[in-house]
Backbone as CSV, one residue per row, in Angstrom:
resi,resn,N_x,N_y,N_z,CA_x,CA_y,CA_z,C_x,C_y,C_z
1,MET,57.949,131.523,25.174,56.242,131.675,24.283,55.687,133.090,24.860
2,ARG,56.123,133.409,26.282,55.565,134.488,26.541,55.780,136.040,25.884
3,ARG,56.693,136.010,25.037,57.585,136.878,24.702,57.515,137.020,23.179
4,ALA,57.516,135.770,22.959,56.528,135.718,21.026,54.760,136.335,21.046
5,VAL,54.667,136.312,22.323,52.665,136.479,22.441,52.664,138.133,22.940
6,PHE,53.896,138.369,23.486,53.816,140.125,23.845,53.989,140.872,22.419
7,ALA,54.977,140.150,21.986,55.585,140.685,20.596,53.941,140.468,19.648
8,LEU,53.642,139.375,19.652,51.555,139.693,18.899,50.921,140.508,19.229
9,LEU,51.217,140.792,20.711,49.789,141.649,20.746,50.186,143.168,20.967
10,SER,51.302,143.661,20.997,52.426,144.686,20.756,51.847,145.201,19.326
11,SER,52.185,144.308,18.882,52.126,144.742,17.107,50.885,144.843,16.854
12,ILE,49.939,143.858,17.301,48.374,144.254,16.931,47.989,145.633,17.463
13,ALA,48.733,145.764,18.576,48.323,147.194,19.270,48.841,148.516,18.561
14,ALA,49.726,148.146,17.496,50.351,149.375,16.638,49.076,149.767,15.469
15,ILE,48.373,148.353,15.495,47.014,148.589,13.521,46.486,149.964,14.009
16,PRO,45.692,150.188,15.306,44.682,151.411,15.052,45.750,152.724,15.156
17,ARG,46.821,152.560,15.868,47.575,153.662,15.371,48.147,153.935,13.713
18,SER,48.329,153.251,13.157,48.992,153.114,12.200,47.035,153.578,10.799
19,VAL,46.710,153.042,11.567,45.330,153.122,10.571,44.080,154.037,11.145
20,LEU,44.091,154.775,11.913,43.656,155.816,12.741,44.215,157.257,12.456
21,GLY,45.211,157.292,12.786,46.475,158.717,12.484,46.359,159.216,11.270
22,PRO,46.261,158.431,9.899,46.249,159.039,8.854,44.711,159.398,8.803
23,LEU,43.792,158.840,8.793,42.310,159.435,8.970,41.640,160.434,9.881
24,ALA,42.428,160.586,10.490,42.825,161.685,11.925,42.912,162.664,11.053
25,GLY,44.103,162.838,10.336,44.413,164.387,9.680,43.550,164.368,8.329
26,ALA,43.560,163.478,7.447,42.725,163.477,6.374,40.626,164.705,6.847
27,LEU,40.713,163.996,8.416,39.375,164.763,8.692,39.974,165.603,9.376
28,VAL,40.888,166.482,9.767,41.064,167.807,9.898,41.756,168.935,9.033
29,GLU,42.579,168.240,8.025,42.629,169.093,6.683,41.355,168.513,5.432
30,GLY,40.861,167.857,5.719,39.996,167.402,4.509,41.022,166.635,2.935
31,GLY,39.841,165.922,2.750,40.652,164.977,1.706,39.561,163.661,1.527
32,GLN,40.530,163.110,0.982,39.433,161.498,0.931,40.728,160.368,1.333
33,ILE,40.337,159.215,1.580,40.139,157.815,1.761,39.658,157.068,1.133
34,GLY,40.315,156.186,1.052,39.631,154.413,-0.252,41.292,153.987,-0.078
35,VAL,40.779,153.456,-0.946,41.590,152.173,-1.564,42.627,152.505,-2.807
36,ARG,43.552,152.507,-3.017,44.165,153.033,-4.138,44.965,151.904,-4.839
37,ILE,44.409,151.651,-5.899,45.536,150.130,-6.356,45.734,150.666,-8.212
38,GLY,47.904,151.063,-8.247,48.348,151.087,-9.360,47.787,152.281,-10.036
39,GLY,47.403,153.448,-9.049,47.736,154.585,-9.198,46.083,155.412,-9.386
40,HIS,45.465,153.900,-9.199,43.282,154.219,-9.729,42.665,154.011,-8.033
41,TRP,41.939,154.778,-7.836,40.707,154.374,-7.205,40.680,153.696,-7.114
42,LEU,40.290,152.447,-5.971,39.618,151.752,-6.508,37.541,151.716,-5.429
43,PHE,37.916,152.645,-4.231,37.158,153.328,-4.249,37.718,154.664,-3.148
44,SER,36.916,155.100,-3.063,37.121,156.004,-1.872,35.973,157.514,-1.799
45,VAL,36.067,157.752,0.027,35.532,158.231,0.682,35.486,160.194,0.542
46,PRO,35.351,161.260,0.176,35.917,162.577,0.190,35.421,162.577,1.417
47,LEU,36.438,163.295,2.310,35.995,163.976,3.367,36.156,165.880,3.734
48,PRO,35.299,166.141,4.677,35.060,167.650,4.673,37.039,168.010,5.772
49,ALA,36.904,169.512,5.790,37.936,169.691,6.048,37.073,170.199,7.743
50,LEU,37.446,169.584,8.887,36.815,170.094,9.921,37.366,171.176,11.000
51,GLY,39.001,170.638,10.580,39.719,171.629,11.436,39.710,171.386,13.133
52,TRP,40.823,172.070,13.385,40.922,171.322,14.853,40.487,171.695,15.691
53,GLU,39.546,172.401,15.949,38.580,172.552,16.706,37.135,171.176,16.587
54,ARG,36.692,171.361,15.546,35.317,170.461,15.273,35.867,168.992,15.608
55,PHE,36.748,168.594,15.647,37.499,167.325,15.330,37.787,167.124,16.870
56,PHE,38.023,167.967,17.440,38.092,168.004,19.279,36.982,167.215,19.656
57,PHE,35.888,168.237,19.101,34.297,168.253,19.667,33.785,166.942,19.184
58,VAL,34.575,166.353,17.868,33.728,165.477,17.118,34.269,163.831,17.956
59,THR,35.044,164.062,17.903,36.117,162.695,18.737,35.842,162.424,20.346
60,THR,35.028,164.277,21.163,35.320,164.047,22.006,34.040,163.082,22.241
61,PHE,32.299,163.300,21.859,31.416,163.141,21.822,31.890,161.709,21.079
62,ALA,32.084,161.270,20.512,31.954,160.087,20.258,32.993,159.110,20.953
63,GLY,33.224,159.803,21.707,34.384,158.653,23.061,33.002,158.248,23.943
64,PHE,32.092,159.620,24.218,31.274,159.236,25.195,29.978,158.045,25.293
65,PRO,30.016,157.347,24.572,28.960,155.967,24.598,30.338,154.739,25.538
66,ALA,31.363,155.097,24.722,32.420,154.056,25.528,32.246,154.245,27.206
67,ILE,32.588,155.830,27.172,32.780,155.939,28.589,31.048,155.673,29.495
68,GLY,29.871,156.256,28.781,29.057,155.235,29.626,28.393,154.211,29.805
69,LEU,29.187,153.166,28.770,29.052,151.539,28.828,30.665,151.191,30.365
70,LEU,30.956,151.961,30.200,32.561,151.800,31.400,31.643,151.834,32.625
71,TRP,31.296,153.145,32.604,30.400,153.528,33.904,29.337,152.250,34.500
72,LEU,28.554,152.291,33.344,27.452,150.617,33.408,28.136,149.483,34.059
73,LEU,29.325,149.058,33.374,30.074,147.809,33.938,31.015,148.297,35.338
74,ARG,31.221,149.665,35.634,31.674,149.423,36.622,31.996,148.624,38.339
75,THR,31.067,147.661,37.832,31.227,146.868,38.945,31.607,145.374,38.806
76,GLN,31.034,145.301,37.582,32.397,144.019,36.796,33.981,144.816,36.732
77,VAL,33.613,145.551,36.391,35.295,146.214,35.986,36.514,145.987,37.579
78,ARG,35.457,147.063,38.103,36.239,146.966,39.892,36.671,145.127,40.297
79,ALA,35.238,144.252,39.859,35.947,142.343,40.284,37.174,142.271,39.733
80,HIS,37.210,142.672,38.689,38.219,142.057,37.674,39.455,142.916,38.235
81,ASP,39.455,143.822,38.696,40.786,144.494,39.204,40.964,143.708,40.552
82,GLN,40.306,142.970,41.101,40.547,142.938,42.623,41.882,141.249,42.350
83,PRO,42.483,141.317,43.035,43.637,140.171,43.114,43.059,138.616,43.396
84,ALA,43.441,137.719,43.300,42.538,136.840,42.671,43.013,135.904,44.224
85,SER,42.217,135.574,44.679,42.724,134.565,46.174,43.666,133.849,45.518
86,VAL,44.564,132.874,45.969,45.142,131.611,46.284,45.076,130.995,47.418
């Protein structure tokens, strides 16, 4: 049972890599993202070419809210880090 759960969780963990990787490339080089069915765009969003330098700064600043939230919740995180008493 544990192996099946591990396999399921590891496959779910691969979804962001598969989704966000192409999005990152489209942001760096420019292009469009969307849903294409039968060679026709169902919907699409054009993306400007940011280049690597601006992409780095945008993604760094996008991560700041998560780091701030982690800092605010640090006591709860440390409490989960402690070994459980048996």
